[in-house]
N, C-alpha and C positions, 0 to 999 in steps of 0.2 A: 497524702497529705492524711494526718494524723488528727482524730478529734481529742481535745484536752479540754474536760471539763473544769471550770472554776466556780468553787462551792461554798458558802458558808455554814453555817451550823445549822441542825434542826431547830423548829421552831424560829424561823427567821425574824431578825429585827431589821432597822431599816443599813445601820451599818454592815450587816451580813450579805443584804442584798445590794447595797452601792457599791461595798469593796469587790464584789464579785464581778459587778456590771464594769466597773473601772479599770479593774486589773485585767479582766478578758481583752477589752477595749486595747490598754497598753500591750499585752503580751503578741494581740495580733499585729499592731503596728510595728513590733519588735522582731515579731517572728512570723511572717506571711508564709511561711512553709508548713504551718501547722495551722488547723482551726481552733479557736479558744473560744467555749460556750457558756456562758454564765448560766446556773442553774439555782433553782431553789429547794429547799427540803422540807417543804410543808407550806401550808397557807401564809398569806402575807396578812399582816395588820393593817388597821386603819392608816397609821400613821405613813407607813409604807407606800400603801397605795395613793395616798395623797401626793407623795412626793414624786412617785411614778407619773402621776396625773400632771402634776405642775411641771415636770422635765420632758413630758413628751417622749418618755422612754420606754420601751417595750419590756413588758413583765419576762421575767427568766422564766423558762421551761422547767416544769416540775421533773425531779430527778428521782424515781422511787428507790432504786438500788443503782449499784455499780459492780454488781456481778456480771460474769461474763453471759453472754447469750448466744446463741447459733451462729447469728450473722457475725461476731466477732471472730469465730474460728473457722468458719465452713469455708470450701474449697469451692470458688466459684466458677471454675473450669474443670468439666468432666465430661467424659462422654454420654451422649443419649444414643437410643434407637427408637426407631418408629414403628409402631405396631405391625405393619406391613412388613418390616424389613427383615430377611433371613436371620433364625438363632446364629447360624455361624458368624455373622456381623456383630452382633450382640456379646459372643464369647471371644471374639478376636480384640474386641473393645474392653472387656473386662480384664483380658491378660495383659494389656497394656497400660496399667493402673495398678494402685493398692488397694482398690475397691473388691468388695464381694459380690457387686451387684452393678448394673447398668439400669438407668432409668428407661421405661417404656413409654413413649408417649402417643396421642391421639392426632388425629389430623389437626386440630387446634393448639397443640402444643401443651395440652392437659396432661398430667399425668394418669396414665390407665395400670400400671402395673411395673413390674421390674423383674429382670432376668437375673436369678443369682446363680453362682458357682456351685452352691448346692443343689440347685435344681438342675444345673446341668449333668451335675455328678449323677444323680439318682436316675436321670431318662437314659445315661449310657449305660448303667448298672443294670436296669431293670428289662430295657429294651434294645440289648447290644447288635441283634439283626437288622435293628432300623435305624441305626446311628446315623449311617449318611444320609437317609432321606430326613431325618430330624434336624440336619444342619441346615436345609433348605426351606423348612418350614418357615411361616411367619411367625415372627415373635410372640404374637398373641396368643400363640398355642401353647408356648412353653412360661409365659410371663405368670406370676404370683403377685397376689395383693401385697405390697411392701409392709414389713413387719414395723418400722420405727420411722414415724412422720414427724417432723417438727416444724415449730413456725419460727420465723428471722428472732422474734424478741424470747422464744423459750430458754430458760436457764439451761446452761450446760451439765450442771450438776444433774438435773433431773432426765436430761437425753441420757446422760451417762448409765444412770439408773436403769432406763429403760433399755438400753443396749446389753448392759448385763444378764438383764431377763431375758433377752433374746436370742435367737440362733446365730443370726447375722453379726456382721461387726460396722455396719453403716446405716447412717441415719440419712434420709432424703428430706430435705428442706424444702417446703414449697412457700409460694406466697399466696392470696387471698384468693386467688384465681385457680389455685391448684397447679401453678407451673412449676416446675422445679427449680430453684433457684440455686441451690447449694448443698454439698454433701460432708456427712460428719463421721469420722472414724473413732472407734475405741481409743486408737492411738492419738489422736487429734485431743479428746477430750482427758485422757488420763496424764497428758503431761503439755498440756497449752503451752504454746512457744509466746501469746501474747497476752497481755492483760489491759483493761480500760485503763485511762490515764486521767488524773485528777490533779488538782492544784487547790491545796484548803487556804482560806482566808477567814480571818476572825475566829478561830479555833485549831485545836489541836488535841483534841479529845474524842477518841475511837466511838464513845457514846453519844457525842454530838453529832457525829459527821454521816454520811452517807450511808445506809445499811450497805454491808460487803466491802466496805473500805478494807480488809483484810484480805481481799483478793486484787485489790486493785495495782495500779504503780502510782503512788504518789510521786508527783514530779518537783514541788515546792510547796512551802508552807509562808504564809505571811499572817502575823498575827500582833497583837498588842496585850495579850493574855501571858500566864505562865505557860512555861512549858508543861504540854500535857501528855497524856498515854499513847498517842501516836506512835506505831514502830513501821520503820520502812525498811525496805529490800536492799537497799544499797545507799550509800552516802548522798544528801540530797542539799539543795542549799533550803534553808528554814531561818527565817527572821524573827524575831519574837523582841519588839521595841516598846517600850512602855511610854506610849502616847495615849491619848483620849480615846481615838479612834482608828481602827484598820485602816479606813478611808484616808487618814492623814498620809499614812505609811503608802498608799498608792498614789495620791495626788505628788507626795514628793518624787515618787520615780518618773512621773510625768514629766517633772521640771527637771530632773537630772538628766533626763534624755532628749530634753529639749522639743517635746511634744506636747501639744496643747490637746486637754481632751475637748471631745464634741461637746456642744451645749447641754443636750440632753445629759450626757454622763457628768459634765462638771455639777449639774444641777442636783444629781443624785447624791454624789460626794459631799456637797454642800450642805444637803439635808442630813445625811448619814454623820458627818463629823458634829452638827448642832444637836442631834438625838444622843449620840454616845455621850457627848459633854455636857448635855443639858444646857445648851445654849452658853457653854463655858462657864458653867456652874459649879459642873461635877470637880471633885477633889483630883480625879484621873487627868483634869484639863495641863497641858503644856503648853509654852509658848510657841511651841511646833505646830499646835492645833491653831493657836491664834491667828500664825502668820498662814497657815492654809487657807482659813476662811477669809484673810484679808484679801490674798490671792484670788479666790472663786469670786469675792464680793465683786472684785474689779473686772474681772473677767465677765462675769454676767449683767454687771451694771445693775448691782441692786445692793441694798443693807441687810447683812447674813443675821443681824439680830432681830431686825424685822420680818423678815423671812422665818426664822426659827420661833418667833413668838406667835407669826399667824400660824405655823405649823402645829403648834402643841396646841393652842387655842380650837383650833379646826378639828383636832384627833382625839383631843383628851376625855370627851363625853363618852362613858361607857356604858350610861345606863341602859342602852337596849340589846347589850351582850349580854349573852346566858354565863352563868358564874363557871360552869365548867370550861367552856371556851377561855374565858378572863385567865384562871391559874393555868390552863395547859399553854398557851399561846407564846409565853416568853420564858417557861420553865426551863432550867438547866440543871443538869444532876451532876453531884459530887459525891465524892469519896473520901473521908478524913483518913487520918494518918492511922486511925485504929480500925480503918474498914467498915466506918459507919457509912451509908449511903444516904445524901438527903437531898432536897430539891431546893431551889431558889427561886422565884418568878419576881417580876416586876412591872409595877404597872404606874405609868407617868399620867398624873391628872391636874386639874386645877381645881381645886377647892376640896370639899371634904365628903361631897356626896355619895361617892362610892364606898363610904365606909359606913352608910346606913344600910348597906347590904353585907356586913359582916359575917351575921349566921349562915347566909346562903354560900357564902365564900369559903367560909371555913368547914361546911361542908362538902363541899366540892373539893376543897384540897384535901380533906380525910381520906375521900373516896379515890383520889389520884394518889395519893401518898400510899395506899394499899395495892394501887394497880401497879404500881411502879417497884413495890416491894423497899419503900425507904421509910427510914427510921422517924423523918422529919421532913416537913414541908412548911419553907418561910415565903410568905409573900410580900413585899416591899409594894406598898400603897406609896408613892413618892410625889409630893406637891411641890411642882418646879417653881411656883409662887413662893411660898413659904419656906423654900429649901430645907424640906425635912421629910422624914418619912414614919410612917406607921407599919410596924412590922406584924403581921398578923401570922400565927403559928400553929401547925397541926402537928401535935406531938409532943416531945417534951420541952414546954415552954419554959419550965423551970431553968434547964440547961441554955436556952437560948437567951433568957436574962441575965444569966451568970455570964455568957460569952462577952454580953454589951455593959454588963456592969450596972443595970439599971432594975428597975422594978418592974414586975407585971402589971398590966393595966387592962382594965375591964376582962379579965379573966384567960384571954388567948392573943392578946397584942403587946407589943411593946412601944412605947414612942422614943422616937431616936431623932432629936433637932439636930440638923445641919448633914444627916447620912442623904446622901444622894446616889452614891455608886456602889452597884452588888460587888462588881470585881474588887475594888480597893477597900471598901468598908463594912461589907456584909459577910462574903464567902469567906474572907482571909481568919475573919472571929469565928466563923463556925466551923471551920476546917481545924482550928487550934483546940475549939472547946467540946467537940463529939467524939 
């Protein structure tokens, strides 16, 4: 059975998490021969945590990277010898494998050393007159301290670097109790036969995906944004469908396959669709999103709009959240056609209280813009009741104003009535203008 991770984007929002949970459940039902694991690429925002609690759903595990680890490539079947076993047995064990060493174990199975081809050869060269006696000596007399040890989660690239600097060709992988659990050779690491596998949901940008994505096998992409910068090794199934939420696409696939999502997953999908469409008020909303909410409302026995209103009202108070966290938690990177890098983040609120922290937010945005090497950082403060956005800009605010055809207000912000969607109303204009 192979593990396939289902991953949304970095700085995950409710749709990224809901779609990952939902698609993993669906794929598990359709393909029980593999294990589909929903993951997150960062801390969850208050809204997503609220929905998870209401849904009684498990929080996806954090996936720090998807680079190959020792446990992904190591051979788990290999010879070992005890420290009291004769050296001859160790030599024969090595001779029957592609490894240049054999681990030596103590009575409790703990690694105490290794016998290497090099060590055996040196003994015969320097002590030829006692070679026959040496073969019957206990392995402890000829064993050496292993040159290269590794843990299961160690990066293969780092182990490869260690082996290149070592005389031997084999690393011994040990667990926390120092029991050997695998062997890795330079050949394993130079041309890996496997890659970690992942399905991408709610994004298709390398910069928004899990670190190490270039080393992974992307199995499938399901997204409602534009086609991004992800490159794949082989042709894959990739769907880019312009609806209001990726979770709508996930639900449609449940229905199409005649499978009913579990109650926790259905609640997550409901919250995700309501979040991304701002309770069906976003310009990205389609009839399909409305149909999805109607289906989920009947399945769960609740009013989707009432659920959405409670969700936003319960999680829109950001007064106690540090400005640095606010501007980072939903920031997405973009690059214009002219090669200009910029960031767009969004905070959905009820009322204007967060704008009282404008100077604090702008200072945090300037810091983040510098740290990310971006030319501009735009923060959407979107009032879901007024159905409009105040756009705070760190960088060339005049260029941003030109993009929207409005005047700069209060020095570093733009008033954008009716603007609710980053994907459809903000990012495209900045992409075209910068």
